[in-house]
C-alpha positions as CSV (number, residue, x, y, z in Angstrom):
1,M,-0.4,-0.7,0.0
2,I,1.2,3.3,-0.8
3,R,1.6,6.0,2.0
4,G,-1.6,8.1,2.4
5,M,-3.5,5.9,0.2
6,A,-6.2,3.6,0.9
7,D,-6.0,-0.2,-0.7
8,N,-9.1,0.8,-2.8
9,G,-7.0,3.5,-4.0
10,A,-8.7,6.2,-3.1
11,T,-6.8,9.0,-0.3
12,P,-8.0,9.5,3.4
13,D,-9.7,12.4,2.8
14,D,-11.7,11.4,-0.1
15,L,-15.2,12.6,-0.5
16,A,-16.7,10.2,-2.4
17,P,-17.2,7.6,0.4
18,D,-19.1,9.7,2.6
19,V,-21.4,11.2,-0.4
20,S,-22.2,7.8,-1.3
21,R,-23.3,7.1,1.6
22,R,-25.9,10.0,1.9
23,L,-26.7,9.0,-1.6
24,T,-27.7,6.0,-0.7
25,R,-29.4,6.7,2.4
26,R,-31.5,9.3,0.2
27,L,-32.6,7.6,-2.3
28,T,-33.4,4.6,-0.5
29,L,-36.1,7.0,1.6
30,W,-37.1,8.9,-1.9
31,G,-37.2,4.9,-3.4
32,G,-39.3,3.7,-0.4
33,A,-41.7,7.0,-0.4
34,S,-42.3,6.6,-4.0
35,V,-43.1,2.6,-3.9
36,V,-45.7,3.6,-0.5
37,G,-47.3,6.8,-2.2
38,G,-47.6,5.5,-5.7
39,G,-48.7,1.8,-5.2
40,A,-51.1,3.4,-3.2
41,L,-52.4,5.9,-5.7
42,A,-52.0,3.0,-8.1
43,L,-54.7,1.0,-6.2
44,L,-57.1,4.0,-4.9
45,G,-56.6,6.5,-7.5
46,G,-60.1,8.1,-8.3
47,S,-59.1,8.7,-12.5
48,E,-57.0,6.4,-14.8
49,R,-54.3,9.3,-14.6
50,S,-53.8,9.0,-11.0
51,R,-53.8,5.8,-11.3
52,A,-51.4,5.2,-13.9
53,F,-49.0,8.3,-11.9
54,G,-49.0,6.2,-9.4
55,L,-48.0,3.2,-10.9
56,Q,-45.0,5.2,-12.5
57,N,-43.8,6.0,-9.1
58,A,-43.7,2.4,-7.8
59,M,-42.3,1.3,-10.5
60,W,-39.4,4.0,-10.0
61,G,-39.2,3.8,-6.7
62,A,-38.4,-0.5,-6.6
63,I,-35.6,0.2,-9.0
64,D,-34.1,3.2,-6.6
65,V,-34.6,0.9,-4.0
66,A,-32.9,-2.1,-5.9
67,I,-30.2,0.4,-7.0
68,A,-29.2,1.5,-3.6
69,A,-29.1,-1.7,-2.2
70,V,-26.8,-2.9,-5.0
71,S,-25.1,0.0,-4.1
72,T,-24.8,-1.1,-0.2
73,L,-23.2,-4.2,-1.2
74,Q,-20.4,-2.9,-3.2
75,S,-17.0,-4.0,-1.2
76,T,-15.1,-1.4,-2.3
77,P,-16.6,2.1,-2.1
78,P,-15.9,4.3,-5.3
79,T,-13.0,7.3,-5.6
80,T,-14.0,11.0,-5.8
81,P,-13.5,11.0,-9.5
82,K,-15.6,8.0,-10.6
83,L,-18.5,9.1,-8.4
84,R,-18.3,12.3,-9.7
85,R,-18.0,11.3,-13.5
86,L,-21.0,8.5,-12.9
87,L,-23.7,11.3,-11.3
88,L,-23.1,13.7,-14.2
89,I,-23.7,11.1,-16.5
90,N,-26.7,10.3,-14.3
91,T,-27.8,14.0,-14.1
92,G,-27.9,13.8,-18.3
93,L,-29.6,11.2,-18.2
94,D,-32.5,12.5,-15.7
95,V,-32.7,15.3,-18.1
96,G,-33.6,12.8,-20.5
97,Y,-36.1,11.2,-18.4
98,V,-38.4,14.4,-18.0
99,T,-37.4,15.2,-21.6
100,G,-39.5,11.6,-21.8
101,G,-42.3,12.7,-19.7
102,A,-42.9,16.0,-20.9
103,H,-43.0,14.2,-24.2
104,L,-45.7,11.6,-22.8
105,I,-47.5,14.2,-21.6
106,A,-48.0,16.7,-24.6
107,H,-48.1,13.6,-27.3
108,T,-49.9,11.0,-25.9
109,P,-48.7,7.9,-27.5
110,S,-51.3,5.2,-27.2
111,F,-48.6,2.8,-27.9
112,R,-51.2,0.6,-30.3
113,G,-54.0,1.0,-28.2
114,R,-52.5,-0.3,-24.8
115,I,-52.8,3.0,-22.9
116,T,-55.5,6.0,-23.3
117,A,-54.3,9.5,-23.4
118,E,-55.3,10.4,-19.4
119,Q,-53.2,7.2,-18.6
120,A,-50.1,8.7,-20.9
121,R,-50.6,12.0,-19.0
122,G,-49.9,10.1,-15.5
123,H,-46.8,7.9,-16.6
124,G,-45.7,11.3,-18.5
125,A,-45.6,13.4,-15.2
126,A,-44.4,10.2,-13.0
127,V,-41.6,10.5,-15.5
128,V,-41.1,14.2,-14.9
129,V,-41.5,14.1,-11.6
130,Q,-38.8,11.0,-11.1
131,G,-36.2,12.6,-13.6
132,A,-36.5,15.6,-11.7
133,A,-36.1,14.6,-8.5
134,L,-33.0,12.1,-9.4
135,F,-31.4,15.1,-11.5
136,V,-31.5,17.1,-7.6
137,L,-30.1,14.2,-6.2
138,D,-27.1,13.3,-8.5
139,L,-26.1,17.0,-9.2
140,T,-26.3,17.7,-5.2
141,H,-24.5,15.0,-5.3
142,A,-21.7,15.7,-7.6
143,R,-21.3,19.3,-6.5
144,Q,-20.1,17.7,-3.2
145,L,-17.1,16.2,-4.7
146,N,-16.4,19.5,-5.9
147,R,-15.1,20.4,-2.8
């Protein structure tokens, strides 16, 4: 081991492990809330749009929780350059999610009759919400690595 370097190549003052833990905790909370709230709305919503909104949020939440769980299982914490690069790439993808959700709202595709216009709007709105939330999480944590 090189003096001043951890076994994983990170310096002792590397911010990435702490930032990664905070991000994982926040992603778990957001994902869990999305599953619970979205699931309730999917089951109890009063309209096609609200049920679609709930279903989409519940699915995104389940994926967020799964990603957070995999992150906690990693044996080696990320280094600052690696985590920053990942978060900035994710931030770009988040913009794509918001754009895709807005497209669903504006153009209400039926996907060959599988969903109604109201369902498309609900799904689209949920994708916008999820993409915007992930954008905030990813960018906030990427900026913390610039200190």
